[in-house]
N, C-alpha and C positions, 0 to 999 in steps of 0.2 A: 807646818804642817806642808810638804812640800809634794807635788804629783799632780798629775791631770787625769782625765777621762775624757776617751778618744769615744767623739759620738760623729759617725759618719764623715771620718776623718778629721775632724775640727777639735781641736784640743781644748777643754773646757779645765780652768781651774777649780781644785775645791773647797778652796772660798768662795766661786760664785755658787755653788752647788751649796752649798750650807748657808751660804745671805739668801738664797730665794726660799729654802726650807723653814730659817728663821722667819723669812718674812710670812709667810703660810702659819706658821704656828702663832705669832705673834697676834695677825688677823683673827685666829680662833680664838683665841683670849680675848681679843678686845668685840670681838661679838660677845662673846659670855659675858662678859663683865658690862655691856653695856643695855645687857638683856637684863638682866638681873640690876641693873640701877646703880651700880656704883659709879660709874659718872661723877653723880650729884655732888657726891663725896670731893672728891679732887680737884682741886684747883686750878690746873691746868691739863685735859685731857689729850692734848698733841703735846706735851712734853711729859708725861706718863705712859703713854705710847711707845715713844721711842727710847724711856728706859726702860720698857719691861723685852723691847726689839735687841739692847744691850745686852740682855741681863742672858735672854733665849740665846745669840749669837753666842756669846761668851759660852754657855755650858754645852752647845755644839760646838765649838772647837778644843773644849776640853775634854769629852766623853769622846770626842773622832783620837784627840793626839793618846789619850788612856789606851787605848784600840789597837794603836802603833805600835805602843811597847808592851802591850801586855805579855812578853816575855818573862819583860825581870817582874811580873808578880807572881 
């Protein structure tokens, strides 16, 4: 996915915007799992959080790339 967003004359790549959105979603998921005590069953919580972040980031890239080529479907 290529392209930028113009924010008051500063061009910000879509990848950074999706990275920030993925960080927010991952934070919400992490807080929800911590509230229910899920991390008692996880061997390495930081590694688990990183894996969830990678999954969410991949899902964002996949969904936004489908939107770009929606005319083919």
